[in-house]
C-alpha positions in Angstrom: -99.0 -50.0 35.6 -99.1 -48.7 39.1 -100.4 -50.8 41.9 -102.9 -48.8 43.0 -104.0 -49.1 38.9 -104.2 -53.0 39.1 -106.5 -52.9 42.5 -109.1 -50.1 40.6 -109.1 -52.8 37.6 -109.2 -55.9 40.2 -112.7 -53.8 41.8 -114.3 -53.8 38.1 -113.6 -57.2 38.4 -115.2 -57.8 41.6 -118.4 -55.8 40.7 -121.5 -57.6 41.2 -124.0 -57.9 38.1 -127.6 -57.7 38.0 -130.4 -56.1 36.3 -128.0 -52.4 35.7 -126.2 -54.3 32.9 -128.6 -55.3 29.8 -128.4 -58.6 28.1 -126.4 -60.5 30.4 -127.7 -63.6 31.9 -130.7 -63.5 34.5 -129.5 -66.5 36.5 -125.4 -64.7 36.7 -127.2 -62.2 39.3 -124.7 -61.8 42.2 -121.7 -63.4 40.3 -118.8 -61.0 40.0 -117.5 -60.2 37.0 -115.2 -62.0 37.1 -116.9 -65.4 38.2 -118.9 -64.8 35.2 -115.9 -64.4 33.2 -114.4 -67.4 34.4 -117.8 -69.6 33.4 -116.9 -69.1 29.4 -120.3 -68.9 28.5 -121.5 -69.0 25.0 -122.9 -65.9 23.8 -126.2 -67.5 22.1 -126.4 -70.7 24.4 -125.1 -69.1 28.0 -128.7 -67.3 29.2 -128.1 -64.1 27.7 -130.4 -62.0 26.7 -130.9 -59.5 23.6 -130.5 -57.0 23.2 -126.7 -57.4 23.5 -124.3 -55.8 22.5 -121.0 -58.4 21.6 -117.4 -57.2 21.2 -114.9 -59.6 19.0 -112.0 -60.5 21.1 -109.6 -61.0 18.1 -110.9 -58.0 15.6 -109.9 -55.5 19.4 -106.5 -57.2 19.6 -106.3 -57.0 15.6 -107.2 -53.0 16.1 -104.9 -52.6 19.1 -101.9 -54.3 17.3 -102.2 -52.9 13.8 -102.4 -48.9 15.8 -99.3 -49.8 17.7 -97.8 -51.1 14.5 -98.9 -47.9 12.8 -97.5 -45.4 15.2 -94.0 -46.9 15.3 -93.4 -46.9 11.4 -94.2 -43.3 11.3 -92.6 -42.1 14.2 -96.1 -40.7 15.9 -96.6 -41.0 19.5 -100.1 -42.0 20.2 -102.5 -40.7 22.5 -106.2 -42.0 21.3 -109.0 -40.7 22.4 -110.6 -42.1 25.6 -114.3 -40.4 24.5 -114.9 -43.1 22.1 -115.3 -46.1 24.9 -114.8 -44.6 28.3 -113.4 -47.9 29.1 -110.2 -48.5 31.7 -110.0 -51.6 30.2 -109.5 -50.5 27.0 -107.3 -47.6 28.1 -105.0 -49.6 29.7 -104.8 -52.3 26.7 -104.1 -49.3 24.4 -101.2 -47.9 27.1 -99.6 -51.9 26.9 -99.7 -51.5 23.1 -97.2 -48.8 22.9 -100.0 -45.4 23.5 -98.1 -42.3 24.8 -101.2 -41.8 27.0 -105.2 -40.9 26.6 -107.1 -38.0 24.9 -109.8 -36.5 26.3 -112.3 -34.3 26.0 -114.0 -33.1 29.6 -113.7 -33.0 33.5 -115.6 -36.0 34.1 -113.8 -38.3 31.6 -110.1 -37.2 33.1 -111.7 -38.3 36.6 -112.6 -41.9 35.5 -108.9 -41.8 33.8 -107.5 -40.9 37.1 -109.3 -42.7 39.5 -107.9 -46.1 37.1 -104.3 -44.6 37.3 -103.8 -43.0 33.4 -100.6 -40.6 34.0 -100.9 -38.9 31.0 -104.1 -37.2 29.8 -104.1 -34.9 26.9 -107.1 -32.8 26.7 -108.4 -31.3 23.6 -110.1 -28.9 24.7 -109.8 -25.4 26.9 -110.4 -25.8 29.9 -111.7 -23.3 32.1 -113.8 -24.1 35.2 -112.8 -23.3 38.1 -113.5 -26.1 39.6 -111.7 -28.7 37.2 -109.2 -26.5 37.2 -108.5 -26.8 41.0 -109.1 -30.5 40.8 -106.1 -31.0 37.7 -103.7 -28.5 40.1 -104.4 -31.1 43.1 -103.2 -33.9 40.6 -100.3 -32.3 39.6 -99.8 -31.1 42.7 -99.8 -35.1 44.3 -98.3 -37.0 41.9 -94.7 -35.9 40.4 -95.3 -38.2 37.5 -98.8 -37.5 36.3 -98.6 -35.0 32.8 -101.3 -33.2 31.7 -101.8 -31.1 28.6 -104.9 -29.2 27.1 -105.7 -26.5 25.0 -105.7 -22.7 24.9 -107.9 -21.0 22.1 -108.5 -17.3 23.2 -106.5 -14.8 25.6 -109.4 -14.6 27.8 -109.6 -18.7 28.2 -106.1 -18.1 29.7 -107.1 -15.8 32.6 -109.7 -17.4 33.3 -107.6 -20.4 33.7 -104.8 -18.6 34.8 -107.2 -16.8 37.8 -108.0 -20.0 39.1 -104.3 -21.9 38.9 -103.5 -18.7 41.2 -101.1 -20.4 44.3 -100.7 -23.7 42.2 -97.7 -25.7 42.7 -97.3 -26.9 39.3 -97.9 -24.5 36.3 -100.1 -26.5 33.8 -99.2 -27.3 30.6 -101.2 -26.3 27.4 -100.6 -26.2 23.4 -102.2 -23.3 21.4 -105.1 -24.8 19.4 -104.7 -24.1 15.6 -108.4 -24.0 14.4 -109.7 -25.7 11.0 -110.5 -23.1 9.4 -113.6 -20.6 8.9 -116.7 -22.1 10.7 -115.1 -25.0 12.0 -115.0 -25.6 15.3 -112.9 -24.3 18.3 -109.4 -23.1 17.6 -107.9 -19.6 17.2 -108.1 -18.6 13.1 -105.1 -16.8 12.8 -101.6 -17.2 13.4 -101.1 -12.9 14.7 -104.2 -14.5 17.2 -101.8 -17.6 17.9 -99.1 -15.5 18.6 -101.5 -13.2 21.2 -102.4 -16.0 23.0 -99.0 -17.5 23.2 -98.2 -14.0 24.7 -100.9 -14.3 27.4 -99.7 -17.6 28.4 -96.5 -16.7 29.1 -97.3 -13.6 31.1 -98.8 -15.8 33.7 -96.8 -17.9 36.5 -99.9 -20.6 35.9 -99.4 -21.9 32.7 -96.8 -23.5 30.4 -96.5 -23.3 27.1 -96.0 -26.2 25.7 -96.8 -26.9 22.3 -99.4 -26.4 19.1 -102.2 -28.3 18.3 -105.6 -29.3 16.6 -108.5 -31.2 14.9 -108.1 -31.6 11.1 -111.6 -33.2 10.8 -113.1 -30.0 11.1 -110.9 -28.9 7.7 -114.4 -27.3 5.8 -114.6 -29.5 2.7 -112.1 -31.9 3.7 -110.1 -33.5 1.4 -106.3 -34.6 1.3 -105.2 -31.2 -0.4 -106.8 -29.5 2.2 -105.9 -31.0 5.4 -102.6 -31.5 4.2 -102.6 -27.5 3.5 -103.9 -27.3 7.2 -101.6 -29.3 8.7 -98.7 -27.8 7.3 -99.8 -24.2 8.9 -100.1 -26.3 12.1 -96.6 -27.2 11.8 -95.3 -24.1 10.4 -96.9 -22.0 13.4 -94.8 -24.5 15.4 -91.3 -23.8 13.8 -92.3 -20.2 14.3 -92.8 -20.1 17.8 -89.6 -22.2 18.4 -87.3 -19.3 16.4 -89.5 -17.0 18.7 -87.7 -18.4 21.5 -91.7 -19.4 23.2 -90.5 -22.7 23.8 -87.0 -22.1 25.8 -86.3 -24.0 28.6 -88.5 -27.4 27.5 -87.4 -30.9 27.2 -89.8 -31.7 24.4 -92.7 -29.8 22.0 -96.0 -31.1 21.8 -96.8 -30.9 18.0 -100.8 -33.1 18.0 -103.5 -33.7 15.8 -104.8 -36.4 14.3 -108.5 -38.1 14.1 -109.8 -41.4 13.0 -110.1 -39.9 9.2 -107.1 -38.3 8.5 -104.4 -40.0 10.0 -102.2 -41.4 7.3 -102.5 -37.2 6.4 -101.1 -36.3 9.8 -98.2 -39.2 9.3 -97.2 -37.2 6.4 -96.8 -33.9 6.9 -95.6 -34.2 10.7 -92.6 -36.3 8.7 -92.2 -33.0 7.1 -91.5 -31.4 10.3 -88.5 -29.4 10.6 -85.7 -30.2 13.6 -86.3 -27.5 16.6 -84.5 -26.3 19.6 -86.0 -29.3 21.2 -87.3 -33.0 20.8 -90.9 -32.8 19.2 -93.2 -35.6 20.7 -95.6 -35.8 17.7 -98.8 -36.9 18.9 -101.6 -38.6 17.2 -105.0 -38.9 18.9 -107.4 -41.0 16.9 -109.6 -42.9 18.9 -112.5 -44.8 16.8 -109.9 -47.6 16.2 -110.4 -49.3 18.8 -113.7 -51.0 17.8 -113.4 -49.3 14.6 -116.7 -50.1 13.0 -119.4 -51.7 9.8 -120.5 -48.1 8.6 -119.1 -44.3 8.5 -115.4 -45.2 10.0 -114.9 -48.3 7.6 -115.9 -45.9 5.1 -113.5 -42.9 5.5 -110.8 -44.5 7.2 -107.3 -43.9 6.2 -106.6 -47.5 5.3 -108.6 -47.4 2.6 -106.0 -45.0 0.8 -103.2 -46.9 2.1 -103.8 -50.4 2.2 -100.7 -51.6 1.4 -100.9 -50.5 5.6 -103.3 -53.1 7.2 -106.7 -53.0 7.8 -108.7 -52.0 10.6 -111.9 -54.0 11.5 -114.8 -53.8 12.8 -115.3 -55.0 16.3 -119.2 -54.7 17.2 -121.9 -56.6 16.6 -125.5 -56.0 18.2 -127.9 -59.1 18.6 -131.4 -58.5 18.6 -134.6 -61.2 18.4 -136.8 -61.0 15.9 -139.8 -60.3 17.9 -142.4 -59.7 14.9 -143.0 -60.9 11.6 -146.3 -59.4 10.5 -146.1 -59.8 7.1 -144.0 -61.6 4.5 -141.7 -58.5 3.8 -141.4 -56.6 7.0 -140.2 -57.7 10.4 -139.4 -56.1 13.9 -136.4 -57.2 15.9 -136.1 -56.0 19.5 -133.1 -53.2 19.6 -133.6 -49.5 18.8 -132.1 -46.5 19.7 -131.6 -47.0 23.4 -129.0 -50.0 22.2 -127.1 -49.1 18.5 -126.0 -46.1 16.9 -128.1 -43.9 14.5 -126.3 -40.8 14.6 -124.4 -41.7 11.3 -125.8 -44.8 10.0 -128.7 -46.9 10.4 -127.6 -50.4 11.6 -126.9 -53.0 9.0 -128.4 -56.7 8.9 -124.6 -58.9 8.9 -126.2 -62.2 9.9 -129.0 -64.3 11.2 -129.0 -66.9 13.4 -131.5 -69.2 13.2 -133.5 -70.4 16.2 -134.1 -73.5 15.5 -130.8 -74.9 14.3 -128.3 -72.6 15.9 -126.6 -72.0 12.2 -125.3 -68.5 11.1 -125.8 -67.5 7.9 -125.3 -64.2 5.6 -128.9 -61.7 6.4 -129.7 -61.4 2.7 -132.5 -59.5 2.2 -133.1 -58.1 5.1 -132.5 -53.8 5.6 -132.7 -52.3 8.4 -135.2 -49.2 7.4 -135.8 -47.2 10.9 -135.7 -47.5 14.5 -137.9 -46.8 17.2 -137.0 -46.4 20.7 -136.8 -50.5 21.2 -137.6 -52.2 17.8 -135.4 -52.2 14.7 -137.8 -51.8 11.3 -137.1 -54.6 9.0 -137.6 -54.7 5.5 -137.5 -58.4 4.2 -137.4 -59.2 0.1 -139.1 -62.2 -1.4 -137.2 -65.5 -0.5 -135.6 -64.0 3.2 -136.2 -66.8 5.5 -136.5 -64.9 8.9 -138.9 -66.5 11.9 -139.9 -65.1 15.2 -137.0 -66.1 17.6 -134.0 -66.0 15.0 -131.6 -63.6 16.1 -130.2 -60.6 13.8 -126.2 -59.5 14.1 -126.2 -55.8 13.2 -123.3 -53.9 12.4 -122.8 -50.7 13.8 -121.5 -47.4 12.7 -120.1 -44.8 15.2 -118.1 -46.3 17.7 -118.8 -43.4 20.4 -122.1 -43.8 20.0 -122.3 -47.1 20.6 -120.1 -47.7 23.7 -122.0 -45.1 25.7 -125.4 -47.2 25.2 -124.1 -50.3 27.2 -122.1 -50.2 30.5 -121.2 -53.7 30.4 -119.8 -55.1 27.1 -119.3 -59.2 26.5 -116.2 -59.4 25.0 -116.3 -62.7 22.5 -114.4 -64.9 21.0 -115.3 -66.6 17.0 -116.7 -69.6 18.7 -119.5 -67.3 20.7 -117.7 -68.3 24.2 -117.9 -64.8 26.6 -114.0 -64.6 27.7 -113.9 -61.0 29.4 -116.7 -57.7 29.7 -115.8 -54.2 29.4 -117.1 -51.3 32.0 -117.9 -48.3 30.7 -118.3 -44.8 32.3 -120.2 -42.3 30.8 
């Protein structure tokens, strides 16, 4: 980590907490983040107000270590998708746990990463905005160690990039994106069109073709066979490009794929990739693992198919307080759409912390049936003990729409001690 990166992270720790950051203790206003963390307050008794999102310190570390081990075991480089957390502190923890760099999606995210000294960025998108391209060119010119790679998926896109980059000191590295199938998201649909895009890149002086990439999560009716077949198209494209001499003069070729649902198939197919004329950087880009979740990704994680490789753990829990108990079969807690992910699944009631005794029990008989802007609707079955004032711990589904609702997230040890705070930039 560079001196500049250390200084940027130190500025986060020096930031003063106040009304901008929901859930934090009101009596902490004016303290720096570092000062508040040093107090080691308890999430439940230290003045935090509900709703408050907590990130488990132990589970976060477990997930970071597991994917570092997984990537190393399978000979994969790792550029986790940073759009999941948009948290530079977590970017650096990922890099310290072996990540090659960080994947991002749009110019704003790149600017955040560069502000905190991230030296390798993979952009999983075609970048055609002239202002953003000029910014990238300036970053490349200013820092020789900065590595930037992005998608191209059309001749028109190449033309726009070339026009914006003329006069740049360094060419921009690009990979041809192979689309995952008809009706899928972005990407070139056929190998013939891929060759035409590669030819267009070769005709510029501003771009350099360094590989091929794509996103297998968009394969229609995805299953292991269909995903594997598409990945073999991707690796075959790399082989064909290499045989055609398109990678002449490179030190390495980038072959990249890998969301959070099929990285086991990516590892399997990438292991089959034959030797090319230059070494291959097999780049995995899974991002949701950092916090994992208690819903969608827990159901679809590849570790369900390969349990011998380990298991990710859901690291988020949203704590809300029961503010109304209008009938025996209904209660309302004070967390809603502004606080919890709900695009894939509703939150799930996991535990209840009794307001009178402080004891924590399973949330048996409690079901979240809906969310308003600031309320969770709870159905309470007969015998479910729940009182106004109790705290309900909610499991969330979809990390990407959990992180983005919180600017400063407490990192909490199993006993409730808050040991750090993660700053996000959405």
